[in-house]
C-alpha positions in Angstrom: 28.2 -3.2 19.8 27.6 -6.4 17.9 27.8 -6.4 14.2 25.1 -8.2 12.2 25.9 -9.3 8.6 22.7 -9.6 6.6 22.6 -11.5 3.3 21.5 -9.2 0.6 18.7 -10.7 -1.5 17.0 -9.8 -4.7 13.2 -9.9 -4.9 11.3 -10.1 -8.2 7.9 -8.6 -9.0 5.0 -11.1 -8.8 2.6 -10.8 -11.8 -0.1 -13.4 -12.4 1.4 -15.6 -9.6 4.8 -15.8 -11.3 8.1 -14.1 -10.4 9.2 -11.5 -13.0 12.8 -10.2 -12.8 13.7 -6.8 -14.4 16.9 -4.9 -15.1 15.6 -2.0 -13.0 16.5 -2.6 -9.3 16.0 -0.5 -6.2 18.3 -1.1 -3.2 16.6 -1.2 0.2 18.7 0.0 3.1 18.5 -0.2 6.8 17.5 3.3 8.1 19.8 3.1 11.0 23.1 2.8 9.2 22.3 2.6 5.5 23.4 -1.0 5.1 22.0 -2.5 1.9 19.8 -5.5 2.7 17.8 -6.2 -0.5 17.4 -5.3 -4.2 13.8 -5.2 -5.4 12.8 -5.2 -9.1 10.9 -2.2 -10.4 8.4 -2.3 -13.2 8.6 -0.1 -16.3 5.5 1.0 -18.1 5.1 -2.2 -20.2 5.4 -4.5 -17.1 2.9 -2.2 -15.2 0.4 -2.5 -18.1 0.9 -6.3 -18.1 0.2 -6.5 -14.4 -2.9 -4.4 -14.4 -4.3 -6.2 -17.4 -4.1 -9.5 -15.5 -1.2 -10.7 -17.5 
């Protein structure tokens, strides 16, 4: 079986057309073998409020 090595990337939130990085990250894994492939930023309550207010 061939082994594929994926580059693990970090993805910010997009609020008001601008990328927003946070300290809270969630790792996304391949369901097949659990290999981590990405880290995505998560919003806290303040960032959520900023996003829904158009901010």
